[in-house]
N, C-alpha and C positions, 0 to 999 in steps of 0.2 A: 231722373233729370238732374242737371247741376243746380245747386243751391244759389239763390240770388246774391248771396254773400260772398260767393267764390270759396268760404270753407267746406270743408265736408263734414256735413252735419249728419248724414244717413250712410251707413257703411254696411256693406256686407264681406264676409269671408267663405270663399270656395275652398275647404279644407281646413280645420282647427286643430291643428297640432301643434310643435313647439313655437314655430314662430309664430303663428297668431296669437297664441296664449301670452307669448314675451311682449307683442307689441301692446296686447289689451292692458295688459298689467304696467306697463310702461307708460301707458298714456294717463292711468288714473284719473283724477277728477277732470283732467283735459280730453277725455274720450269723446267721439261724437255722440250725439243727442240719442240715436238708434243704431243698435249693433245688433245685426242679425248673422247666422252661419248655417252653411251646410256641409257635412261629412258624409261620404259614404259609409262611414263606420259609423252607424247611428245607433249603438249598443249604449249599456249602461254607463260605462266608463265614460264615454262621450257624452253622455247626457249630464253625467256629475261635471265634467269640466266645462260644459256651458253654464251650469249652474254657479260654479266655482268663479267665474269670470262674469258673471251675470250679463251673459249673451244668449238672445232668443235663438235657440236650437230650431230649425226648419226641417220639415219632412223633404222637400225638394229645392234644386236649386233654383227654381222661378219662384219659391217663395220668400227666399231669402234673398234675392235680388231686385223686387218689386218694389219700386220708387227710390233705389238708394242713388246716391251721387258717384260711389265708388265702390268697387269690388277688390279685393284682394286675393288674387288667385294663389294659394300655398298648398299645393299637392306635391306629391312627387313627381320626378323629371318624366317618370313615364304615361303620366297622367295628364301632363298639361294640355296638350291638344285634346285629349278626350273630353277634359273637363270645360274648356272654352267651348268645344262644339255641344255638347251637353246643355250647356247654361245659355246660350247666346240668345235662343228665343225670349229669356226673360230680362235681358238686360234693357234698363231705361235708356232711351233716345239722348245721346252726349253724355252717359255714365263713363267713367274711367274704368278700365279694366287693368288694373296693375298685376302682371304676368311677372312674380317673383322667383318663378322655378327655373332651375339650374338646368336649362335646356339648351341645343344648339341652335344656331342663329336661323337655320333653315326650320326648325320646328317651330320658333317663335313668329316667323314669318307666317308660315301656314295656319297657326293660331289668330294671328292679326288680320287675316282675311277674314275668318271666320266672325270675328267680332265687330270688324268695320260694317261688314254687310249688314250685321243685325243692327247698325246705328250706334254702337259704343265706340268710345275711344281707346283703342289699345296702346298700353305702354309696355316697351320692354324694360322690365326691371332687372338688375343683378345685384343681390346682397352680397356685401363683400367681406364678411367676417362672421362669426357666430354670433347668433343673435343675443347670447348671453355672455356677459353682464349688462350691456348695454341697451338691449329691449328695442324699443322702437327708435331708438338713436343709433342703432347699427348705421355704419357708413353703406350706401346703398348708390349705384347708378343708374341713370333712366336714359332711354333713347327711343327716336321713333318721331313722326310729326307733330304728335301732342307734347312733345317733352316740356316745353319752358311752361305750358298750364299744368302739364304735371305734375312737376316740381314745385310749383306755386301751392297747387294743392296739398302736396305731402307736407311742405313747408307749414301749412295752415294746422296740420297735426303733429307738429313739433317733431317732424322727421328729418334726416337729413340725407337729402338726395344730391347727386351732381350731375348734371347734362352731358352726356358723353357722345350726343350726335343726334342728328335729325334724321335716323335712319332706323328702324325696328332691326336687331341684330347687332348692333353696336355695343352695345352694352353686355349683352350675352357672349359676345366674341370676346372680351376683354376677361370676363368670369370663366368662360370655358377653358382659353388657352392657359390664364393662370393656374387653372385647377390641375393641369399638365405637372407642373411642378409640385403644388401645394400635397395635393392627393398622392402624387408619384412618391414623394418624399417618404410619406405615411407607409406606401406599401413596400417601399425598399426597407423601412425600419422594420417592419415584420419579416421580412424575407431574412435580411442581414442577421436580427437577433434572434429569431426565434431558431433558425440553423445553428447560430453560434452557441446558443443553450442546449440544444439537442447534442450537438459535439462535445461539449464540455470545454468550450473554449471561450466563453462569454468575455471574462474579464480581460484576457489577452488582446480580444478585437476591440474591446471599449477602449483599453489601453492605447491601442495603436491608434484608433480614431481619435482620440483626445491629444494624442502628440501632434498628429496632423494638423487638426483643427480644434485647438481647445476652446475657443470662443462659440462655438455650437452648442455646447452644454449637451453632450449625447446623452447622458442617464436621463436628465428631467426632460428633455425635447423627446428622447425615445420612449418615455414612459406617457408624455401627453399624447406622442401620435398615436399609440397603441390605444390610449382611452380613446381617442376619436374614432377609431375604426371597430372598437367594441363597441360603442352607444351606437355611433351612427352609420355603421359599415353598409347596412343593407341600401340606406338613403345614399351613402356617397358612391356606391356602386352603380345604382339607377344615373345619378349625375355624370359618372366617369363614362358610362356607354354614350350618353350624349357629347362630351367631351371626344370620344372616339369619331363620333360622327362629324363633329366640327372639324377636327382635322382630317378626317377623309375628302369631306367638302372643299377643303382648300389645296387638295392632291398629294397628300402624304396617308400613309399608311394607317395610322394611327393605333400601331402594336402595343406601343407603350401605356397608351390609356387604357387599352383592352385588358392588357395584363394588370394595370392597376385596378380595373373594375373588378376582376377575378377575385385578387387578395382582399379587396375589401368586402366583396360580398361573404369570402370566404370566414373573415375573422366576424363579421357583422352576424354570419348565421349561427356561430356558436352561442349568442344570446350571453356571453359571459360577463359577471360582475366585475368591473375595472377595480374594485376593493381599494388598497392605498394607492398612492402615487410612486409606489416602488417599482421601479423598470422589472426586476428580477422575479418579483411577486408577480407580476402583470406577464409575464413571460411562461412562467409557471402553470398560472391558471390557465392560459391559452393551450400550452402543451398536453396540460392533463384533460382537456377538453377535444384535443384533435385525435 
């Protein structure tokens, strides 16, 4: 149930990956008084992560949610609705369910129905940048009927919410549609530069791009885009499938987003070490793995 002070003092995570660890490490001494977590990966690596961040790992979602003021759902996009459905019967009356997952607005609305029916307060949250280096201070959008109270709760955690609207789906729409461009450029980077490297014309292609748009910093941005795909490609692929669904819900084909998902998955599935921040080195690493 909600704390009398309005401050989030008892907090749970459903999913304890990069985002959850970033938030907890960012809070430091300002963290909530009680932190619990449940992750479907309950193995030794996850247990070590709980211990590293001084978080009480639980065997079930219901144990983690017992008596908390708020819940951060930070699972993969394809698990967001499943996580909400599985955990709903354990949520305390009035507790916030911060759905931070990169899902289509329709997926978020279905999750909202589940949480609201169980007595929780569902909040559509869109995390708008990588969680590192800003950690808990990463910019985020919130929307839904509880957006104002949710923003105040997040601010009590020294977080940086911005209200995107009063309807579930408004925050996620912004995130999803933006990802068409951001993750799409990453996929274009892979297709263009890998093909150029394999054809032996990468220097000429890069020189031509630099001549056309020198401000883009093609080598640096290209290397960065590949690193994002190499490290986070599988998660980005799941997100881009939700992006394609978003675009389809708006009456378009979603073909570009679907193709982006395929490239993200292909690169992510290689599990390649990004190594140095050199574009040619990363291209060689990927081609060697393909």
